[in-house]
C-alpha positions as CSV (number, residue, x, y, z in Angstrom):
1,K,3.3,18.1,17.6
2,H,5.2,15.7,15.7
3,E,5.2,14.8,12.0
4,P,3.8,11.2,11.3
5,F,5.7,9.1,9.3
6,C,8.6,10.9,10.6
7,L,12.8,10.4,9.9
8,K,15.2,9.7,12.2
9,S,16.9,12.7,10.4
10,Q,14.5,14.3,11.6
11,V,14.4,13.0,14.9
12,A,18.2,13.1,16.0
13,R,17.8,17.2,14.6
14,T,14.8,18.1,16.8
15,G,17.5,16.5,19.5
16,R,14.7,15.4,21.7
17,E,16.8,11.7,22.6
18,A,19.0,14.1,25.5
19,A,16.3,16.8,26.3
20,V,13.3,15.1,27.5
21,P,13.6,11.7,29.5
22,P,12.7,7.9,28.6
23,V,9.0,7.8,29.4
24,A,8.1,11.6,28.3
25,E,10.2,10.7,24.9
26,E,7.7,7.4,24.8
27,S,4.5,10.1,24.7
28,A,6.3,12.6,22.7
29,S,7.0,11.1,19.9
30,G,3.3,9.8,20.0
31,D,3.0,5.8,19.5
32,G,2.3,5.6,15.5
33,P,4.9,3.4,14.0
34,F,6.1,5.4,11.6
35,A,6.6,8.9,14.2
36,F,10.4,6.9,14.9
37,A,12.1,7.8,18.1
38,R,15.0,6.1,19.4
39,S,13.6,4.1,22.2
40,F,12.1,2.2,20.0
41,P,11.5,-0.8,21.0
42,P,11.6,0.6,24.5
43,H,14.2,-1.6,26.7
44,R,12.9,-4.1,29.0
45,S,13.5,-3.0,32.2
46,R,11.2,-0.2,32.2
47,S,7.5,-0.1,33.4
48,G,4.7,-2.6,32.0
49,R,3.1,0.5,30.4
50,L,5.6,1.2,28.0
51,R,6.4,-3.0,27.3
52,S,2.5,-3.0,26.2
53,A,2.4,0.6,23.8
54,A,5.8,-0.9,22.6
55,V,3.5,-4.0,21.8
56,A,1.1,-2.6,20.9
57,S,3.1,-0.8,18.1
58,A,4.7,-3.5,16.8
59,M,1.6,-5.1,16.0
60,E,0.4,-1.9,14.0
61,V,3.5,-2.3,12.4
62,W,2.9,-6.4,11.3
63,I,-0.6,-5.5,10.0
64,F,0.9,-2.7,7.5
65,L,3.8,-4.8,6.1
66,L,0.4,-7.8,5.9
67,G,-1.0,-6.1,4.0
68,Y,2.1,-5.9,1.4
69,Y,2.6,-9.1,1.2
70,V,-0.8,-10.2,0.8
71,H,0.2,-7.7,-2.3
72,F,3.4,-10.1,-3.7
73,A,1.2,-13.2,-3.5
74,A,-0.8,-11.2,-5.2
75,S,1.5,-10.6,-8.1
76,C,3.3,-14.0,-7.7
77,L,0.7,-15.4,-9.2
78,L,0.2,-12.6,-11.7
79,L,3.6,-13.0,-12.7
80,Y,3.7,-17.2,-12.5
81,K,0.6,-16.7,-15.2
82,I,1.8,-14.5,-17.4
83,Y,5.3,-16.5,-17.5
84,K,2.7,-19.9,-17.9
85,Y,0.2,-18.6,-20.7
86,K,3.0,-16.2,-22.5
87,S,0.2,-13.8,-23.0
88,I,-0.5,-10.7,-20.9
89,Y,-4.8,-10.3,-22.4
90,G,-7.0,-9.1,-19.8
91,L,-4.5,-7.2,-17.5
92,S,-4.2,-4.0,-17.8
93,V,-0.6,-2.8,-18.3
94,D,-1.2,1.2,-16.3
95,T,-1.9,-0.7,-13.3
96,Q,1.6,-2.5,-13.2
97,I,3.0,0.4,-13.4
98,S,1.0,2.5,-10.8
99,Y,2.4,-0.4,-9.1
100,L,6.1,-0.2,-9.2
101,L,5.8,4.2,-9.0
102,A,4.1,3.0,-5.9
103,V,7.2,0.5,-4.4
104,A,9.6,2.9,-6.4
105,S,8.8,5.9,-3.7
106,R,8.0,3.1,-1.1
107,C,11.9,2.3,-1.0
108,V,12.8,6.3,-0.8
109,W,10.7,7.0,3.0
110,S,10.1,3.6,3.8
111,M,13.9,3.3,5.1
112,E,14.0,6.4,7.0
113,T,10.7,5.2,9.1
114,R,10.4,2.9,12.3
115,L,8.5,0.5,9.7
116,M,13.1,-0.8,8.9
117,D,13.4,-1.7,12.0
118,T,11.6,-5.2,11.2
119,K,13.8,-7.2,9.1
120,L,10.3,-9.1,7.6
121,A,10.4,-5.1,6.1
122,Y,13.7,-5.0,4.2
123,L,12.6,-8.9,2.8
124,E,9.3,-7.0,2.0
125,L,10.4,-4.2,0.5
126,F,13.0,-6.2,-1.6
127,L,10.1,-8.5,-2.7
128,S,7.7,-6.5,-4.3
129,S,10.0,-4.1,-6.2
130,A,11.5,-7.2,-7.7
131,V,8.6,-8.6,-8.8
132,A,7.1,-4.5,-9.5
133,V,9.7,-4.4,-11.4
134,G,9.1,-8.7,-13.4
135,L,5.7,-7.8,-14.0
136,T,6.2,-4.6,-15.8
137,F,9.1,-5.5,-17.7
138,L,6.8,-9.2,-18.9
139,C,4.4,-6.1,-19.4
140,F,5.7,-4.7,-22.0
141,Q,8.2,-7.7,-23.7
142,L,4.1,-9.8,-24.2
143,Y,2.8,-6.2,-25.4
144,H,1.6,-8.0,-28.9
145,T,-0.3,-9.9,-26.9
146,T,-3.0,-7.4,-25.9
147,S,-5.0,-4.9,-27.8
148,K,-7.8,-3.2,-24.9
149,H,-6.7,-0.5,-22.6
150,S,-8.4,1.6,-20.3
151,V,-9.9,5.0,-20.8
152,P,-7.6,7.7,-21.3
153,F,-8.5,9.5,-18.2
154,L,-7.7,6.3,-15.9
155,R,-4.2,5.9,-17.6
156,V,-0.8,5.9,-15.7
157,Y,0.0,9.5,-17.4
158,V,-3.1,10.7,-16.1
159,T,-3.6,8.9,-12.5
160,A,0.4,9.2,-11.3
161,P,0.4,13.2,-11.8
162,V,-3.1,13.3,-10.5
163,A,-2.2,11.6,-7.8
164,L,1.3,13.5,-7.1
165,V,-0.7,16.6,-7.9
166,L,-2.9,15.4,-4.9
167,A,0.1,14.1,-2.4
168,F,1.5,18.3,-2.7
169,F,-2.2,19.5,-1.0
170,F,-2.7,16.5,0.9
171,H,-0.1,14.6,2.6
172,P,0.3,14.2,6.4
173,G,2.6,16.2,7.4
174,D,2.7,20.4,8.9
175,N,5.6,21.5,6.6
176,W,4.6,21.5,2.6
177,I,7.3,20.2,1.1
178,S,8.3,17.0,2.9
179,M,9.2,13.0,2.9
180,Q,5.1,12.9,3.5
181,I,4.8,13.5,0.4
182,L,6.3,10.7,-0.9
183,V,4.2,8.4,1.5
184,A,1.0,10.0,0.3
185,F,2.0,9.5,-3.2
186,T,2.3,6.0,-2.7
187,M,-1.2,5.5,-0.9
188,Y,-2.7,7.8,-3.8
189,Q,-1.2,5.9,-7.1
190,E,-1.6,2.6,-5.2
191,A,-5.3,3.6,-4.8
192,M,-5.4,5.0,-8.1
193,G,-3.3,1.4,-9.7
194,L,-6.4,-0.9,-9.6
195,L,-8.7,1.6,-11.4
196,P,-8.0,0.7,-15.2
197,Q,-8.1,-3.3,-14.1
198,L,-11.3,-2.9,-12.9
199,Y,-12.1,-1.3,-16.2
200,L,-10.6,-3.6,-18.5
201,M,-12.4,-6.2,-16.4
202,R,-15.8,-4.8,-17.7
203,K,-15.3,-5.3,-20.4
204,M,-15.0,-8.4,-20.8
205,H,-17.2,-11.4,-21.0
206,E,-16.0,-13.2,-18.1
207,V,-13.4,-12.0,-15.8
208,E,-10.1,-15.4,-16.5
209,A,-9.9,-17.7,-13.1
210,M,-5.8,-16.1,-11.9
211,T,-7.2,-13.1,-12.5
212,S,-10.0,-12.7,-10.4
213,H,-8.0,-13.9,-7.7
214,Y,-5.7,-11.6,-8.0
215,V,-7.7,-8.6,-8.4
216,G,-9.5,-10.2,-5.0
217,L,-6.2,-10.0,-2.9
218,I,-5.1,-7.0,-4.3
219,V,-8.7,-5.5,-2.5
220,I,-8.0,-7.4,0.8
221,A,-4.2,-5.7,0.7
222,R,-6.1,-2.5,0.8
223,F,-8.0,-4.1,4.0
224,F,-5.5,-4.7,5.9
225,R,-4.3,-1.4,5.7
226,M,-7.4,-0.1,6.5
227,L,-7.0,-1.8,9.9
228,F,-3.9,-0.4,10.1
229,W,-5.4,3.2,9.3
230,G,-8.8,3.0,11.6
231,Q,-5.6,1.1,15.0
232,M,-3.5,4.2,14.1
233,Y,-6.6,6.5,14.6
234,F,-7.6,5.5,17.8
235,L,-4.1,5.6,18.8
236,G,-4.9,9.5,17.9
237,E,-2.8,9.5,14.5
238,H,-5.0,11.0,11.8
239,F,-4.0,10.1,8.4
240,L,-7.3,11.0,7.3
241,Q,-6.4,11.5,4.0
242,L,-5.0,7.9,3.3
243,F,-8.2,6.3,5.0
244,F,-9.9,8.1,2.6
245,A,-8.4,6.6,-0.7
246,D,-7.8,3.2,0.8
247,I,-11.7,3.5,1.3
248,C,-12.8,4.6,-1.8
249,H,-10.4,1.9,-3.6
250,T,-12.3,-0.3,-1.8
251,L,-15.9,0.6,-2.8
252,L,-14.8,1.3,-6.4
253,S,-13.7,-2.7,-6.0
254,A,-16.7,-3.4,-3.8
255,D,-19.3,-5.2,-6.2
256,Y,-15.9,-7.0,-7.8
257,M,-15.4,-8.8,-4.2
258,Y,-19.1,-9.7,-3.6
259,L,-18.7,-11.8,-7.3
260,W,-15.8,-12.8,-6.2
261,C,-16.1,-14.3,-2.7
262,R,-20.3,-15.8,-4.4
263,K,-17.8,-17.3,-7.2
264,L,-15.4,-18.9,-4.7
265,K,-18.6,-20.5,-2.4
266,D,-20.7,-21.7,-5.5
267,G,-17.9,-21.7,-8.1
268,G,-19.4,-21.1,-12.0
269,R,-17.4,-18.5,-13.8
270,L,-17.5,-14.6,-13.2
271,I,-18.8,-12.6,-15.5
272,Y,-17.7,-8.6,-13.9
273,S,-20.0,-7.0,-16.7
274,Q,-22.9,-7.7,-15.6
275,S,-22.3,-6.5,-11.9
276,V,-24.2,-3.3,-11.1
């Protein structure tokens, strides 16, 4: 069984490139975009079946990246709001630190996966890192403009260690110690990251417009990643623990999304504190 989110160096050590014929290698290495194989993408001279598998695998990569580009768009919107109003009132600093930790983890493991076969993946990782650093910097610079914070058990100094412990015990790899721990940590930290922001919005009488759009886009970004996990499941790559984290994230924000969609349709204010 191959390691999901397999590293380039791991494939090189197995020696499968020399030992397995090209067609058999395609099957042995799996079709998932994170199971890096040196034959990806297949040469045009190969069979139509391999070309179809390459197209399907590339589509999965695009779905995964699309979620992060939506997240980037949401972060840009929030960056504009903070720059315009010079205030972080109603925003959770813990949420921004959580996302910064997650993107820092991605910078470590993404570079060694097949995600980086497309230049847009490099661009996305650079943009996401830059905007996460910028948002965290502004949050600390304007920390005096807010006095509202989440409850202690949702603060980043609690959620980050919890995400790391969960990642150690529940990651998609076969070994106890592997890069797969960082993959799982990224997903768990992102799933927990929005909880402090949702908590703050429940304590406010009205959610400001750009903040509401920011949170709505974040949830949409996770929805795209759930599509990715679902596609991977049907291809035989069962990342159930990571899929479950995004499902929990979506369920916890479902009532907010209902109110946000109703606001987009009918207009008016978004009063999240009255939701059930």
